[in-house]
MILOTI-173166 format. One record per residue (C-alpha): residue number from 1; residue in one letter; chain; x, y, z. Coordinates in Angstrom, 1 decimal. Layout:
// residues N
{k:NUM r:a c:A c1:X c2:Y c3:Z}
...
END
This chain:
// residues 292
{k:1 r:a c:A c1:0.0 c2:0.0 c3:0.0}
{k:2 r:e c:A c1:2.9 c2:2.3 c3:0.6}
{k:3 r:r c:A c1:4.7 c2:1.6 c3:-2.6}
{k:4 r:d c:A c1:5.4 c2:4.5 c3:-4.9}
{k:5 r:p c:A c1:6.4 c2:3.5 c3:-8.4}
{k:6 r:r c:A c1:8.8 c2:6.4 c3:-8.7}
{k:7 r:p c:A c1:12.4 c2:5.5 c3:-7.9}
{k:8 r:g c:A c1:14.4 c2:7.2 c3:-5.1}
{k:9 r:v c:A c1:11.5 c2:8.7 c3:-3.2}
{k:10 r:r c:A c1:10.9 c2:6.4 c3:-0.2}
{k:11 r:r c:A c1:13.2 c2:7.7 c3:2.5}
{k:12 r:s c:A c1:13.6 c2:7.2 c3:6.2}
{k:13 r:g c:A c1:16.6 c2:9.1 c3:7.5}
{k:14 r:p c:A c1:19.6 c2:8.1 c3:5.5}
{k:15 r:w c:A c1:17.8 c2:5.0 c3:4.2}
{k:16 r:l c:A c1:16.1 c2:4.7 c3:0.8}
{k:17 r:t c:A c1:13.7 c2:1.8 c3:0.3}
{k:18 r:g c:A c1:12.6 c2:0.0 c3:-2.8}
{k:19 r:t c:A c1:10.9 c2:-3.1 c3:-4.0}
{k:20 r:g c:A c1:11.7 c2:-5.4 c3:-6.9}
{k:21 r:v c:A c1:10.4 c2:-8.4 c3:-8.7}
{k:22 r:a c:A c1:11.9 c2:-10.9 c3:-11.1}
{k:23 r:a c:A c1:10.9 c2:-14.0 c3:-13.0}
{k:24 r:a c:A c1:12.8 c2:-17.3 c3:-12.8}
{k:25 r:t c:A c1:12.9 c2:-20.5 c3:-14.8}
{k:26 r:y c:A c1:15.1 c2:-23.6 c3:-14.6}
{k:27 r:p c:A c1:15.1 c2:-26.6 c3:-16.9}
{k:28 r:v c:A c1:14.0 c2:-30.1 c3:-15.9}
{k:29 r:l c:A c1:17.2 c2:-32.1 c3:-16.1}
{k:30 r:i c:A c1:17.1 c2:-35.9 c3:-15.8}
{k:31 r:s c:A c1:19.8 c2:-38.5 c3:-16.2}
{k:32 r:p c:A c1:19.6 c2:-42.3 c3:-16.4}
{k:33 r:s c:A c1:19.9 c2:-44.2 c3:-13.1}
{k:34 r:r c:A c1:19.8 c2:-47.7 c3:-11.8}
{k:35 r:a c:A c1:18.2 c2:-49.0 c3:-8.6}
{k:36 r:t c:A c1:17.2 c2:-52.2 c3:-6.9}
{k:37 r:v c:A c1:14.6 c2:-53.0 c3:-4.2}
{k:38 r:t c:A c1:14.4 c2:-56.1 c3:-2.1}
{k:39 r:a c:A c1:11.4 c2:-57.4 c3:-0.2}
{k:40 r:h c:A c1:12.5 c2:-59.3 c3:2.9}
{k:41 r:t c:A c1:10.5 c2:-61.9 c3:4.8}
{k:42 r:d c:A c1:10.2 c2:-59.6 c3:7.9}
{k:43 r:g c:A c1:8.2 c2:-57.0 c3:5.8}
{k:44 r:l c:A c1:11.2 c2:-54.7 c3:5.3}
{k:45 r:y c:A c1:11.9 c2:-53.2 c3:1.8}
{k:46 r:v c:A c1:15.5 c2:-52.2 c3:1.1}
{k:47 r:v c:A c1:16.1 c2:-49.7 c3:-1.7}
{k:48 r:r c:A c1:19.7 c2:-49.6 c3:-3.0}
{k:49 r:i c:A c1:21.0 c2:-46.8 c3:-5.3}
{k:50 r:n c:A c1:24.3 c2:-45.0 c3:-5.4}
{k:51 r:a c:A c1:22.6 c2:-41.6 c3:-4.9}
{k:52 r:t c:A c1:24.2 c2:-38.8 c3:-2.8}
{k:53 r:d c:A c1:22.5 c2:-37.0 c3:0.0}
{k:54 r:i c:A c1:24.3 c2:-33.6 c3:0.4}
{k:55 r:g c:A c1:21.9 c2:-32.5 c3:3.1}
{k:56 r:t c:A c1:18.8 c2:-32.1 c3:0.8}
{k:57 r:g c:A c1:16.9 c2:-35.1 c3:2.2}
{k:58 r:a c:A c1:17.5 c2:-37.6 c3:-0.6}
{k:59 r:r c:A c1:17.2 c2:-40.6 c3:1.8}
{k:60 r:t c:A c1:13.8 c2:-39.4 c3:3.0}
{k:61 r:v c:A c1:12.3 c2:-38.5 c3:-0.3}
{k:62 r:l c:A c1:13.5 c2:-41.7 c3:-2.0}
{k:63 r:a c:A c1:11.9 c2:-43.7 c3:0.8}
{k:64 r:q c:A c1:8.7 c2:-41.8 c3:0.2}
{k:65 r:v c:A c1:8.9 c2:-42.5 c3:-3.6}
{k:66 r:a c:A c1:9.5 c2:-46.2 c3:-2.9}
{k:67 r:a c:A c1:6.7 c2:-46.5 c3:-0.3}
{k:68 r:e c:A c1:4.2 c2:-44.9 c3:-2.6}
{k:69 r:a c:A c1:5.1 c2:-47.2 c3:-5.5}
{k:70 r:l c:A c1:5.0 c2:-50.3 c3:-3.2}
{k:71 r:g c:A c1:1.8 c2:-49.3 c3:-1.4}
{k:72 r:v c:A c1:3.4 c2:-49.5 c3:2.0}
{k:73 r:g c:A c1:4.3 c2:-47.1 c3:4.8}
{k:74 r:v c:A c1:7.5 c2:-45.2 c3:4.8}
{k:75 r:d c:A c1:8.5 c2:-47.0 c3:8.0}
{k:76 r:s c:A c1:8.7 c2:-50.2 c3:6.0}
{k:77 r:v c:A c1:11.4 c2:-48.8 c3:3.6}
{k:78 r:r c:A c1:15.1 c2:-48.5 c3:4.2}
{k:79 r:t c:A c1:17.3 c2:-46.7 c3:1.7}
{k:80 r:e c:A c1:21.0 c2:-47.5 c3:1.1}
{k:81 r:i c:A c1:22.9 c2:-44.8 c3:-0.8}
{k:82 r:g c:A c1:26.4 c2:-43.4 c3:-1.3}
{k:83 r:l c:A c1:28.4 c2:-46.5 c3:-1.7}
{k:84 r:t c:A c1:30.4 c2:-47.5 c3:-4.8}
{k:85 r:g c:A c1:29.1 c2:-51.0 c3:-4.9}
{k:86 r:l c:A c1:25.4 c2:-49.9 c3:-5.2}
{k:87 r:p c:A c1:23.6 c2:-49.5 c3:-8.5}
{k:88 r:k c:A c1:25.1 c2:-46.7 c3:-10.6}
{k:89 r:a c:A c1:23.4 c2:-43.3 c3:-10.3}
{k:90 r:p c:A c1:24.3 c2:-39.8 c3:-11.4}
{k:91 r:l c:A c1:25.7 c2:-37.0 c3:-9.2}
{k:92 r:a c:A c1:23.7 c2:-34.6 c3:-7.1}
{k:93 r:g c:A c1:23.7 c2:-31.5 c3:-9.3}
{k:94 r:g c:A c1:21.7 c2:-29.5 c3:-11.8}
{k:95 r:s c:A c1:18.6 c2:-29.9 c3:-9.6}
{k:96 r:s c:A c1:18.3 c2:-33.4 c3:-11.2}
{k:97 r:g c:A c1:18.9 c2:-35.8 c3:-8.2}
{k:98 r:t c:A c1:15.4 c2:-36.6 c3:-7.1}
{k:99 r:s c:A c1:14.0 c2:-36.8 c3:-10.6}
{k:100 r:s c:A c1:16.8 c2:-39.1 c3:-11.8}
{k:101 r:w c:A c1:17.1 c2:-41.4 c3:-8.8}
{k:102 r:g c:A c1:13.4 c2:-41.4 c3:-8.0}
{k:103 r:w c:A c1:12.5 c2:-42.6 c3:-11.5}
{k:104 r:a c:A c1:14.7 c2:-45.7 c3:-11.2}
{k:105 r:v c:A c1:13.5 c2:-46.3 c3:-7.6}
{k:106 r:h c:A c1:9.9 c2:-46.0 c3:-8.7}
{k:107 r:e c:A c1:10.4 c2:-48.4 c3:-11.7}
{k:108 r:a c:A c1:12.1 c2:-51.0 c3:-9.5}
{k:109 r:c c:A c1:9.4 c2:-50.9 c3:-6.9}
{k:110 r:r c:A c1:6.6 c2:-51.2 c3:-9.4}
{k:111 r:d c:A c1:8.4 c2:-54.2 c3:-10.9}
{k:112 r:l c:A c1:8.7 c2:-55.7 c3:-7.4}
{k:113 r:t c:A c1:5.0 c2:-55.1 c3:-6.8}
{k:114 r:r c:A c1:4.1 c2:-57.0 c3:-9.9}
{k:115 r:q c:A c1:6.4 c2:-59.9 c3:-9.0}
{k:116 r:l c:A c1:4.8 c2:-60.1 c3:-5.5}
{k:117 r:a c:A c1:1.3 c2:-60.0 c3:-6.9}
{k:118 r:a c:A c1:2.1 c2:-62.9 c3:-9.2}
{k:119 r:r c:A c1:3.9 c2:-65.0 c3:-6.6}
{k:120 r:p c:A c1:1.7 c2:-67.6 c3:-5.0}
{k:121 r:g c:A c1:3.9 c2:-68.8 c3:-2.2}
{k:122 r:p c:A c1:6.1 c2:-67.2 c3:0.6}
{k:123 r:l c:A c1:9.2 c2:-65.2 c3:-0.1}
{k:124 r:p c:A c1:12.6 c2:-67.1 c3:-0.4}
{k:125 r:p c:A c1:14.9 c2:-66.8 c3:2.6}
{k:126 r:g c:A c1:17.0 c2:-64.0 c3:1.0}
{k:127 r:g c:A c1:13.9 c2:-62.1 c3:-0.1}
{k:128 r:l c:A c1:12.8 c2:-61.1 c3:-3.6}
{k:129 r:t c:A c1:14.7 c2:-58.4 c3:-5.6}
{k:130 r:a c:A c1:13.7 c2:-56.3 c3:-8.5}
{k:131 r:s c:A c1:15.9 c2:-53.8 c3:-10.5}
{k:132 r:a c:A c1:15.5 c2:-51.0 c3:-12.9}
{k:133 r:d c:A c1:17.6 c2:-49.1 c3:-15.4}
{k:134 r:t c:A c1:16.2 c2:-45.9 c3:-16.9}
{k:135 r:e c:A c1:18.8 c2:-45.5 c3:-19.6}
{k:136 r:g c:A c1:16.9 c2:-44.9 c3:-22.9}
{k:137 r:t c:A c1:13.8 c2:-43.6 c3:-21.1}
{k:138 r:a c:A c1:14.8 c2:-41.0 c3:-18.6}
{k:139 r:d c:A c1:17.3 c2:-39.5 c3:-21.1}
{k:140 r:a c:A c1:15.0 c2:-39.8 c3:-24.1}
{k:141 r:e c:A c1:14.3 c2:-36.6 c3:-26.0}
{k:142 r:s c:A c1:11.0 c2:-35.0 c3:-25.1}
{k:143 r:p c:A c1:8.8 c2:-33.0 c3:-27.5}
{k:144 r:y c:A c1:7.9 c2:-30.8 c3:-24.5}
{k:145 r:a c:A c1:9.7 c2:-27.8 c3:-23.0}
{k:146 r:r c:A c1:10.0 c2:-28.8 c3:-19.4}
{k:147 r:h c:A c1:10.9 c2:-26.1 c3:-16.8}
{k:148 r:a c:A c1:10.3 c2:-25.1 c3:-13.2}
{k:149 r:f c:A c1:9.1 c2:-21.5 c3:-12.8}
{k:150 r:g c:A c1:9.3 c2:-18.9 c3:-10.1}
{k:151 r:a c:A c1:8.4 c2:-15.3 c3:-9.1}
{k:152 r:h c:A c1:10.8 c2:-13.5 c3:-6.8}
{k:153 r:f c:A c1:10.0 c2:-10.4 c3:-4.7}
{k:154 r:a c:A c1:12.4 c2:-8.3 c3:-2.7}
{k:155 r:e c:A c1:12.4 c2:-5.3 c3:-0.4}
{k:156 r:a c:A c1:15.8 c2:-3.5 c3:0.0}
{k:157 r:a c:A c1:17.0 c2:-0.5 c3:1.9}
{k:158 r:v c:A c1:20.1 c2:1.5 c3:0.8}
{k:159 r:d c:A c1:22.1 c2:3.7 c3:3.2}
{k:160 r:t c:A c1:22.8 c2:6.9 c3:1.3}
{k:161 r:d c:A c1:25.8 c2:7.6 c3:3.6}
{k:162 r:t c:A c1:27.7 c2:4.3 c3:3.2}
{k:163 r:g c:A c1:26.2 c2:2.6 c3:0.2}
{k:164 r:e c:A c1:25.2 c2:-0.5 c3:2.3}
{k:165 r:v c:A c1:22.3 c2:-2.5 c3:1.0}
{k:166 r:r c:A c1:20.1 c2:-4.4 c3:3.4}
{k:167 r:v c:A c1:17.6 c2:-6.8 c3:2.1}
{k:168 r:r c:A c1:14.6 c2:-6.7 c3:4.5}
{k:169 r:r c:A c1:12.2 c2:-9.2 c3:2.9}
{k:170 r:l c:A c1:12.4 c2:-11.9 c3:0.3}
{k:171 r:l c:A c1:9.4 c2:-13.9 c3:-1.1}
{k:172 r:g c:A c1:9.5 c2:-16.7 c3:-3.6}
{k:173 r:v c:A c1:6.5 c2:-18.4 c3:-5.2}
{k:174 r:y c:A c1:7.2 c2:-21.4 c3:-7.4}
{k:175 r:a c:A c1:5.6 c2:-23.9 c3:-9.8}
{k:176 r:a c:A c1:7.8 c2:-27.0 c3:-9.6}
{k:177 r:g c:A c1:5.6 c2:-29.9 c3:-10.4}
{k:178 r:r c:A c1:4.5 c2:-32.2 c3:-7.6}
{k:179 r:i c:A c1:6.2 c2:-31.3 c3:-4.3}
{k:180 r:l c:A c1:7.2 c2:-34.7 c3:-2.8}
{k:181 r:n c:A c1:8.1 c2:-33.5 c3:0.7}
{k:182 r:a c:A c1:6.9 c2:-30.0 c3:1.8}
{k:183 r:r c:A c1:9.5 c2:-29.7 c3:4.6}
{k:184 r:t c:A c1:12.6 c2:-30.4 c3:2.6}
{k:185 r:a c:A c1:11.2 c2:-28.5 c3:-0.4}
{k:186 r:r c:A c1:10.7 c2:-25.3 c3:1.6}
{k:187 r:s c:A c1:14.1 c2:-25.7 c3:3.0}
{k:188 r:q c:A c1:15.7 c2:-26.0 c3:-0.5}
{k:189 r:f c:A c1:13.7 c2:-23.0 c3:-1.8}
{k:190 r:i c:A c1:14.8 c2:-20.8 c3:1.1}
{k:191 r:g c:A c1:18.4 c2:-22.1 c3:0.9}
{k:192 r:g c:A c1:18.4 c2:-21.2 c3:-2.8}
{k:193 r:m c:A c1:17.1 c2:-17.7 c3:-2.1}
{k:194 r:v c:A c1:19.9 c2:-17.2 c3:0.5}
{k:195 r:m c:A c1:22.4 c2:-18.2 c3:-2.2}
{k:196 r:g c:A c1:20.8 c2:-15.6 c3:-4.5}
{k:197 r:l c:A c1:21.1 c2:-13.0 c3:-1.7}
{k:198 r:g c:A c1:24.9 c2:-13.8 c3:-1.5}
{k:199 r:m c:A c1:25.1 c2:-13.5 c3:-5.3}
{k:200 r:a c:A c1:23.5 c2:-10.1 c3:-5.2}
{k:201 r:l c:A c1:25.3 c2:-8.5 c3:-2.3}
{k:202 r:t c:A c1:28.5 c2:-10.3 c3:-1.1}
{k:203 r:e c:A c1:29.9 c2:-13.1 c3:-3.3}
{k:204 r:s c:A c1:32.6 c2:-12.4 c3:-5.7}
{k:205 r:g c:A c1:35.5 c2:-14.4 c3:-7.3}
{k:206 r:s c:A c1:38.8 c2:-13.0 c3:-8.4}
{k:207 r:v c:A c1:41.0 c2:-14.6 c3:-11.0}
{k:208 r:d c:A c1:44.8 c2:-14.3 c3:-11.1}
{k:209 r:p c:A c1:45.6 c2:-13.0 c3:-14.6}
{k:210 r:a c:A c1:48.9 c2:-14.7 c3:-14.7}
{k:211 r:s c:A c1:47.8 c2:-18.3 c3:-13.8}
{k:212 r:g c:A c1:44.1 c2:-18.1 c3:-14.6}
{k:213 r:a c:A c1:43.4 c2:-19.6 c3:-11.1}
{k:214 r:f c:A c1:40.9 c2:-18.3 c3:-8.7}
{k:215 r:i c:A c1:42.3 c2:-16.3 c3:-5.8}
{k:216 r:g c:A c1:41.3 c2:-17.6 c3:-2.5}
{k:217 r:s c:A c1:40.7 c2:-21.2 c3:-1.5}
{k:218 r:d c:A c1:38.5 c2:-21.0 c3:1.6}
{k:219 r:l c:A c1:35.4 c2:-19.4 c3:3.0}
{k:220 r:a c:A c1:37.3 c2:-17.1 c3:5.3}
{k:221 r:g c:A c1:37.8 c2:-14.6 c3:2.5}
{k:222 r:y c:A c1:34.7 c2:-15.4 c3:0.5}
{k:223 r:h c:A c1:31.7 c2:-13.8 c3:2.0}
{k:224 r:v c:A c1:28.6 c2:-16.0 c3:1.9}
{k:225 r:p c:A c1:25.5 c2:-14.7 c3:3.8}
{k:226 r:a c:A c1:25.5 c2:-15.3 c3:7.6}
{k:227 r:h c:A c1:22.5 c2:-15.3 c3:9.8}
{k:228 r:a c:A c1:22.7 c2:-11.5 c3:10.3}
{k:229 r:d c:A c1:22.6 c2:-11.0 c3:6.5}
{k:230 r:v c:A c1:19.4 c2:-13.0 c3:5.9}
{k:231 r:p c:A c1:16.1 c2:-11.2 c3:6.3}
{k:232 r:a c:A c1:12.7 c2:-12.7 c3:6.7}
{k:233 r:i c:A c1:12.3 c2:-15.2 c3:3.8}
{k:234 r:e c:A c1:9.1 c2:-16.8 c3:2.7}
{k:235 r:a c:A c1:8.8 c2:-19.6 c3:0.1}
{k:236 r:h c:A c1:5.5 c2:-20.9 c3:-1.3}
{k:237 r:w c:A c1:4.4 c2:-22.9 c3:-4.3}
{k:238 r:i c:A c1:1.3 c2:-23.7 c3:-6.4}
{k:239 r:d c:A c1:0.1 c2:-27.2 c3:-7.0}
{k:240 r:e c:A c1:1.2 c2:-28.1 c3:-10.5}
{k:241 r:e c:A c1:0.4 c2:-31.3 c3:-12.4}
{k:242 r:d c:A c1:2.7 c2:-32.0 c3:-15.4}
{k:243 r:p c:A c1:2.4 c2:-35.5 c3:-17.0}
{k:244 r:h c:A c1:5.5 c2:-35.1 c3:-19.2}
{k:245 r:l c:A c1:8.2 c2:-35.2 c3:-16.5}
{k:246 r:n c:A c1:8.8 c2:-38.5 c3:-14.7}
{k:247 r:p c:A c1:6.6 c2:-41.1 c3:-12.8}
{k:248 r:m c:A c1:6.5 c2:-38.9 c3:-9.7}
{k:249 r:g c:A c1:5.5 c2:-35.7 c3:-11.6}
{k:250 r:s c:A c1:8.3 c2:-33.8 c3:-9.9}
{k:251 r:k c:A c1:10.7 c2:-31.1 c3:-11.0}
{k:252 r:g c:A c1:14.0 c2:-30.0 c3:-9.6}
{k:253 r:i c:A c1:13.9 c2:-27.4 c3:-6.8}
{k:254 r:g c:A c1:17.5 c2:-27.0 c3:-5.8}
{k:255 r:e c:A c1:18.4 c2:-24.0 c3:-7.9}
{k:256 r:i c:A c1:15.1 c2:-22.4 c3:-9.0}
{k:257 r:g c:A c1:15.3 c2:-20.5 c3:-5.7}
{k:258 r:i c:A c1:18.6 c2:-18.9 c3:-6.7}
{k:259 r:v c:A c1:17.7 c2:-17.8 c3:-10.3}
{k:260 r:g c:A c1:15.5 c2:-14.8 c3:-9.8}
{k:261 r:t c:A c1:16.6 c2:-13.6 c3:-6.3}
{k:262 r:a c:A c1:19.6 c2:-11.5 c3:-7.4}
{k:263 r:a c:A c1:17.6 c2:-9.8 c3:-10.2}
{k:264 r:a c:A c1:14.7 c2:-9.0 c3:-7.8}
{k:265 r:i c:A c1:17.2 c2:-7.5 c3:-5.3}
{k:266 r:g c:A c1:18.8 c2:-5.5 c3:-8.1}
{k:267 r:n c:A c1:15.4 c2:-4.2 c3:-9.2}
{k:268 r:a c:A c1:14.7 c2:-3.2 c3:-5.6}
{k:269 r:v c:A c1:17.9 c2:-1.3 c3:-5.3}
{k:270 r:h c:A c1:17.1 c2:0.5 c3:-8.5}
{k:271 r:h c:A c1:13.7 c2:1.4 c3:-7.2}
{k:272 r:a c:A c1:15.3 c2:2.6 c3:-4.0}
{k:273 r:t c:A c1:18.1 c2:4.7 c3:-5.6}
{k:274 r:g c:A c1:17.1 c2:5.4 c3:-9.2}
{k:275 r:v c:A c1:20.4 c2:4.0 c3:-10.3}
{k:276 r:r c:A c1:20.5 c2:0.9 c3:-12.5}
{k:277 r:f c:A c1:23.4 c2:-1.3 c3:-11.5}
{k:278 r:r c:A c1:24.8 c2:-3.7 c3:-14.1}
{k:279 r:e c:A c1:27.4 c2:-5.6 c3:-12.1}
{k:280 r:l c:A c1:27.2 c2:-7.8 c3:-9.0}
{k:281 r:p c:A c1:27.8 c2:-8.0 c3:-6.2}
{k:282 r:l c:A c1:26.2 c2:-4.7 c3:-5.0}
{k:283 r:t c:A c1:28.9 c2:-3.9 c3:-2.4}
{k:284 r:p c:A c1:28.9 c2:-0.6 c3:-0.5}
{k:285 r:d c:A c1:31.7 c2:0.9 c3:-2.5}
{k:286 r:r c:A c1:30.0 c2:0.3 c3:-5.8}
{k:287 r:v c:A c1:26.6 c2:1.6 c3:-4.6}
{k:288 r:h c:A c1:28.2 c2:4.6 c3:-2.8}
{k:289 r:a c:A c1:30.2 c2:5.6 c3:-5.9}
{k:290 r:a c:A c1:27.2 c2:5.4 c3:-8.2}
{k:291 r:r c:A c1:25.2 c2:7.5 c3:-5.7}
{k:292 r:r c:A c1:27.6 c2:10.4 c3:-5.7}
END
């Protein structure tokens, strides 16, 4: 209600305030993967796949995918990941992990379900195992353009004395297919937005012109956002059904939170100051110099 579309007019003491919005899109990336699932005589189902959990909740979500495909509770599923001897799977990157691994897990579990339904007698002592390999299907060309989408909103304040930018609020709203786990999804969206905040305000890499190597090899001199840098952040999504993705109907959510954040903050700074900045990060020296 207080927003004035004119730039550089909302002032409180030395602080100028502005708001910005940006759109985001990120492609749906899927790689072939292999997985096995074993039904044991005690009712436990063990999923094996050489996926990698880097803190994003892969174990949890893959157990959910398996449980749904098997028609059992999550408590009946155990996932084994991250070992060389497990079925081959791609890396965790490109927001492709869950879609790639989950496809193979889903197919293996559906195959096991069919085997169990057709089996008249009890399970053998070692259990019953089914496997899946999605090469040729997960990586097949699609006639559809498959993307996740987002809208990013930011409110930023700029100190006219020092050039400091403080982001006060961030909001992201996403369309990323079926959300498999609301808690881990929200955490990833928010984490991505924090990374976008770092891209906008603090993170910068320098290259040695003689060697071509990056200068600095640790986080002591590379400023990523700390708790004091992170404002109130909200992440929401709309329910989206897309049948042209994978058996789960999911899209990657690891990086869509990053994509539009820096642009939204840059637009908010422009709205606050009237100056259009074309280079990131928006450090105080750059902002102060442009304001003079």
